[in-house]
N, C-alpha and C positions, 0 to 999 in steps of 0.2 A: 639703557638703549635710548636713542633719540628716534622719533618717527616723524616723517614729513608727508605731505600730500604728493601723490604721483602726478607731477605736472599739474595741468589744468583739469584734474579730476578730483573726486572726493575720496579716492582710495589712499589708505595710510600704508607706507612702507618703511621698514627700518633703514637707517642711513647707511647701513653696511648690507650689501646683497651678497649672499653666499653663491659663489660660482660652482655649479655642479659639474663643470667640465673636468674637475679633479676626480670625479667618480666614474667608474665604469669597468669593463673587462680590460685588464692590463694586457700589455703586449702590442707590438707594432702591427701584428696581423689583424687586430680589432679596431685599429684607427690610428690617428696621428699623435695620440697622447698615451704612449706606452707606460707612462709613470702613473696612470690613473689608479685610484684606490677601489678595491672591491667593496662589497656591502659590508662584510665584517671588519675590514680595515678602516672604513670610513665612519663607522657608527659613533665612535668616540668624538670625532671632530663635529659631526652633525649634531649630536646631543649637546655638545658644549656651545655650539652656535645658537641652538634653540634656548638653552639655559641663559645665554647672554641677552636674549631678546630679539635675535634675528628672525624676521618673519617672511623674508623675501628671498626666493630661491630661483636661480636662472640656469636653464639648461638649454639643449638643442637636440633635434632629432639625430644629427650627424655625429654628435659626441660619442666616440667609441661605438659607432654604428648602432645607436639606439640603447645601448646598455646603460648609459648615464641616465636616461629618462626611466628606465626600469628600476634602477637603484634609487633614484629620487622618489619614485612612487613607493617603493618598499620602505624607505626610511620615514616617509610621512606616516605610513600606516604603523610602522614599528613603534613610533613614539606617540602615537595617538593624537596627532595634531589636529586642532580644530580647523576644518576646511574653511570656515567662514572668516577665520582670522589670519590665515597665511596667504601669501601671494606667490603663485607659481608661474613662471614665464618660460616659454620654449620658442624654438625658431624653426624656420623652413627655408630651403633653397638648395644647399649643397647636395650633391647626388647621394641618395641612399641605395640606389641600384646602378652603380657606375657602368657606363658603356651600354646601357640598356635604353630603349626608347622610353621617354617620359620617366626617366629614372631620377630626375631632380628638377630644379628650376622653380619658377613662380607662375606657371600656367594655372588657369582655373582648375584644370584636371589635377595637377600635382598638389596644389594647396588643399583641395577638398580631400584628396587621398591621404595626405600626410597629417592633417589635423586629426583624422580618425586613428591613424596609426600611433600618433603621439599620445593621444588620450588613452589608447589601449595599453601602451607601455607604461604610462604614468598611473594607470588604474584610477583615473579621475573622470568626472563628467564634463569638466571644462577646465581650461587654463585661464588665468587672469590676464596675461599679456601674450599675444601671439605675434612674433616678430619676423620680419623678413631678414634673412641672414645674408646681408648684401643685397644688391639689386640685380635682377636678371634682365640684362639688356636685350634678350631675345624675345621677350614677352612685352606687349604694349602695357604702359602704365595704367591705362583705363581697365584692362583685364585684371591686373594685379589688385587694384584698389576696390574693384567691385566684388571680386572673390573674397578678399579680406572682410569687406563689409558684410557679405553674406555669412561668413563664419561667425561674426559677431551676432548677427540677427538670428542665427540658428541656435544660439546659446552655448556654442562651443568655446567661445572666448569672450572675455568682458571688454578688453581693449586691444588695440594693435599697436605695434612698434616697428621702427625702422632701425637700421644699423649703418655702419660706415658707408657714406656715399658723398657725392658733391652737393653743395648747398642748393644749387639751381635744381637738382633732381628732387631733393626733399620738398622744396617750395612748389615745384610743379605738381608733385603728387598730392600735396595737401590742397592745392588749388583744384585739381580734378575731383577730389573728394568733396570739396565745398560746393562746386558747381552742380554736382549730381545728388547732393544730399546724403552722401555716403559717409561712413565712419572715417575720421581722420586719425593720423598717427598721434598717439598720446606721448610717445617717447622715442628717444634716439639712443642707440648704443654706438658711441664713437670710440676710437682709440684715443686715449688721453692719459699722459703721465709726464713726469719731469723731463724724460728724453724725447718726448714726441708731443708737441704743442701746436701743431699746425692748425688744429680745428678752432683755435682761438681767433683765427682771421675772419671766418665767415659763418661756419655752420653753428658754432656755439652761440654767437650773438642772435642768429636766426632762431634757434631753440628758445633762447631767453625771451625774444620778442613774441614768439608764438606760445609762450608759457608751457613748453614741452618738458617733460622729465628727461634728465640726462644721466644715463647710467653707463659710465665708461667701462670698456673692457680693457684688461691688462693695465690697471692703475699702477701696478708695480713693475710693468715692462717685463713680464715673465721672470721676475725675480732679480732683474739687473739692477734695480735701485734699492735692493734689500741688503746688499753685501758689497764689500770692497771689490773694485773692478778686477776681473779675472779669476774670482773665487769659483772653484768648481763644486757642485753639489751632485748628489745621486741623480736628481732630476735633470740638471743641466747637461750631464754626461750623455743622456739618451734623448734629449729634447731636440728634434730636428726643426720644430716650428719657430722657436725663438731666433735662431741664426737667419732663418728665411725672412723674418720680419725686421730684425734690427741689425743683421750682420753687415749691411752695406754702409751703415752710418757710425760704425764704432769709433772713428777718429773724432767725431764731433760729440759723441755720447760720453766717452770716457771723461772729459773735463767736468761734465755735469755731475756724473756719479762720484768723482773724486771730491768735488766741491760739497756735495751732499754728505759724504762721509765725514768731512771736516766739521761741517755744521752740526751734524748729529753728535759727534764727539763732544763739542762744546756744550750742547744741550743735555748730554748724557742720556740720550735716547736711542733706541734702535733706528737704523736707517729707514726701515719699512714705515715705522710710525711717523717719522718726520715727513716722508714722501706722501703718506695718506693725509696727514694733517694739512699739508700744503694744498692738496686737491680739495679737501673738505672746506677749506677757507674760501673757495670760489663760489659766489652766490648762485651760479647756474648749475652746479652739481647737485644731483638728487641723492644718488647712492652708488658708490664705486662697487664694481663686481669683483669680489676678492675670492680667488680660487686657492685657498690654502691647502697644504698637504699635511698639516699637523695641528694638534690642539693649540700649540703655542702661536702658530700663524693666525688662528681665529682670535685668540685673546689679544694679540698685538693689534690686530685690525680694529677690534672694538675699542681698545684702549686709546687709539688715535682720536676718537671722538672727543676725548677730554683735553686734548692738547691744542692750545690756541697760540698760533705763531704771530709775532708782531710784524708790522709792515717791513721793518728792516730785515728781518730774517727771510721773509718772503722774497724781497728783492734780491738778497744774496743767493737764494736758491735758484732763482730764475736767470741771474746775470750771465752764466756761461753758455746759455742756450744758443745754438745756431740754427738757422732755417733748414728744414728737410724737404725733400720731395715728398708730396703727399702720397701715402701708401694705403693699401687695404681697400681701396674703392672698387677694385675690379676683380 
């Protein structure tokens, strides 16, 4: 395993982050990821990740309505992980009590409420990174940043992070923190993969300039860059999220995936490894968040760290890309 600093901090994280979105109570009645793995189903994957050196685990309060956090905490305890050596990240914003007053968002009230709920589910005293799960446009940025600062100063989080937003929003929020002496975002979670590269225009250069950690979500585009175009899997058959995110751009995404398939065949490598190796070649990437659903997925992700693509291959992989409308910011 390779380890890197978490942006402009002294904290070490593995170059592959295990996405705990893949864990939780299964079934659509429990959330938008009905294919999630139970505690028992996920133990082998989690253990393999730990054995391979992964020390960075990312979840969110809303993943399967809190059960992802619960399972994450149980797995950490099950395998006796040293809390001082692992990095646990979670998120806040999306409604945990839909259609109820103060049921979600980034108000000071909800941030302070949800950090306590998350810590209870995780059975931890603190999280290493507390992240806003998109931006709440109904709450003043000053209120958000001060509340997050107070979470850090209370000892309930070590760092704070942001996720998909516009570059001007991120810069404005960092500026608010700087002017007030509050904690700044140490990281950003953007969508970034071979079929969605819009963040290369502004926000990734901004993160690089500010020395922020970049931990992309869906580095494999929900599995779309891991297999020949149109291939159905047990997960894709019941996954309603992927069509919502990428369904509108299939006409421009298919050529990218077809091209990736051809390059991977030439290299005699799995498509997933080539897609991750491409991402890991970018100097601004800290650790892709990989949400595998099998031991093989974990092994392939870690194996991608040993693959070095030359400039010609990288240019070939990127050549078919067409501009997209920026998604996921709202």
